[in-house]
C-alpha positions, 0 to 999 in steps of 0.5 A: 721763147717769146713772152706775152705781158698781161694787158689787164693786170700788167704786175700779176705775178709780182703781186702774186709773190709779194702778197705773201711776204707782205703778210709776213712783214705785217704779222711781224709788226703786229703786237704779241697781245692779239694772238687771236688775229695771227691766223686770220691775216696769214689766211687773208694774205695767202688767200689773196695769192690763192684767187690771183692764181685761180685768176691767172689759170682763167687767163692763161692763154693755151693756144700760147703755153709755150710762151711766157705769160704775165710777163714783166721785167724790171731792172734790179742791179744794172751793172750785173745784168741782173733783173726781176723778171717772172713769167709762166708758161705750161711747164710752171703754170700748175706748179704755181696754182698748186702752191698757191691753193696749198698753203692757204689750205695748209693753214686752215687745216693745221693749227700752231701748237705754239707760237703762232705769230712766228709760225704763220710768218714763216709760213708766208715767207716760205709761200713767197719764196716758192712761188718766186722760185717758180716764176723767176727767168732770172738766173739770180732771182731764181738763186735768190728764191731757191735759197729763200725757202730754206731758212723758213723750212728749217725754223718750222722743222727745228721751232714746231717739229717733233722728235729729232727736230733740231737734227732733222732740221740741220740735216735738211738745212746743210744737204740742200745748202751744200748743193746750191752753193755749187749751182751758185758758182755754176750761175756766175760762171754760166753769165761770164762765160757766156758773155765772153763767148758771145761778146756781149754783156753779161747778163743772168737772163734765162732765155737769152742765155738758153738760146744762144748756146754758145758754150763749149760741150765740156764747159756745158757738161760741168755746169749742168752736173753742178745745176743738176746736183743742186736739184738732185738733193732738192728732189731728192734723188737717189743717193742724195735722198737721205735727208728727207725722210728725217725731215718728214718724220720730224717736221710739224703737219703743216711743214710736211705738206708743203715739203712734199707738195711744192718744195720737192717740185723746186728740184724737179721743175728745175731739171726741166726749166734750167737743165734741158733749156740751158744745157740740151747737149748736156741733158741728152749726154747725162740722160742715161744717168739721170734715168738710172738714179730715177729708176733705183729711186723707184725701187729703193724707195718703194722697198723702203717704204714697205719696211717702215713702222712709222705711217708718216715715214712711210709716205716720206719713202714713197716720195722718193719712189714717185719723184723717180718716176718725174725724173724718168719721164724728164729725161725720156726727152720725149713729149710723152714722158716730159708731159707725164713728168710735169703733170706728175709733179702737180699730181704728186703734190696733191696725193701727197700733200693730202697724206700728209695732212691725213696723217697729221689728223691721225696723230692728232688723234692718236698721239703716235704714228706707229702702225703696230699701234693703230688698227681698226679706225674704219669702225669709229671713223669711216670718214677719215678712213674713206678720204684716206682710202680715195687719196691712197688709191690716187698715189697708187695710180688707180685708174680714174683717179690722177696719178694713173695718167701722169704715171702712164705717160711717163712709162710711155715715154720712157719705153719709147726711150729706154725700154729696159729701164721702163719695165724695171720702173713699172715694178715700182708701181706695183710695189706701191700697191703693196706698201700703201694698200698693207699700210691701209690695211693695218690702219683701218681694218681689223677690230678697234680696241683701246684708244682706237675704238675712240677715235673721232671721225673727220671734223667739218673743218677737216672735211672741207679742207679735204674736199679740194685735194679730193675734187682735184684727184678725181677731175685730173683723173677722169678729165686731165685734158685742160692740164694737158693741153696747157702743159704740151705746148711749153714740152714740145717747145723744150723737145724742140729747143734740144733737137735744134741744139744737139747735132743728131738728136731727134725725139725718141717717138712714141707709136701714138701721139699722147692724148687727152683722155682716158679712153684715148691713153688706153687706145694708146697703150694697146696700140703700143702693145701691137707696133714696137717699130717706134720704141726699137727706133727709140732704143737705137737712137737714145 
């Protein structure tokens, strides 16, 4: 892939990553006698990054979305071929923007229950780590940021969480650290094996390694498995998902928001950027396995969510199901599926991040998340109920809201690649409606008695925090064209890269090309029902 530097602000991505880290250092240097300044300092640092991300979105060239833009490279450890190399393309642009916008919303919407100085410092370090992971184009740099995020989240869960927070924090750390250790070994092996096979110097440059494709087939497959395991744990993908419900249930509200909206995408993004791009042949070879695990996650996560008594734990299991859709879209290995998978990363971040904020608001009012102890909240808190309903319906995939577009593209792509798995996965959409609508009915409908009848409605600050989430949900559901236009060229480049480097592979062809409006997407589905030739061809070849 080519790289384009920004002519107006060459260091944009570097500043984007370093501003939150600098804000954390400022907080650590501040005296504890000024607790009133801790939150404003954190908010200023995160807002600067958010403003810069919005500027980048406006400056991003949709016509060059397949190239890395705002690219910058500095030598870091010259003898080892390690560099500070950053850039964004259509695959990472909206993940960067979403991350930069959600952090200030989480800081505004949730106050630290105690010890605000370290709390906000850890939040800013977590933001720097997440942003760095999405923009890194050097394997060592990526690994550093990929690992940095573990430390702040560990302390946020352990220090400001609830219930079995120490257990949840330790389980989260050990699971993700185990996967990452294997990936570190694979990164070092990849760099040295690439150098030996190509006859060039050792390099950790993502593009240089991916474009050369000099590794033996079996070697690449083993390395892919090491990377895939690390990403599967972070997603998390069944069966290495068991840390997620505990982490979500016991994390503070802001921690759950960031974990669901941003950190889980580090795994799905890694599968696309480093799995498909570095190991195209291995990705094709293991695609059936990955799709199988994704479909199991969809069904298992939905059934487990329906059985939960804790509202927060229900939303946590829903993430296992929704992220399964992203995985099957990714490994459908066609434009529809992969575009839908990348779009669904953003959709899930917006919808589930908003859900965890709303669950936190309910907990703050009622001091319980047990569904059986809630009920009738719609009468005393109609605005809270209305906002919850919109966000819940977006997670269900209601047409006109953001979740529908991503799920439709994923299922279109999966149907043209692996028809029967797509049919099974579609059942997950129905199950999502079952557990989310049932939970909403039990929490908000019926008579309100006791403390439930006195539940305060949405406050003005909480309403302002929810406005951007609702706006994104509706905008991306009604008019996804600007988002898809920027994602699709990068997706096409990845698919072309796989076709060029995998003998005999051709993209599973859809009956129609994915378009950019809800009406055209609906027509595409209708045409697919009347013409199965492309699907049958892909089933034979995929």
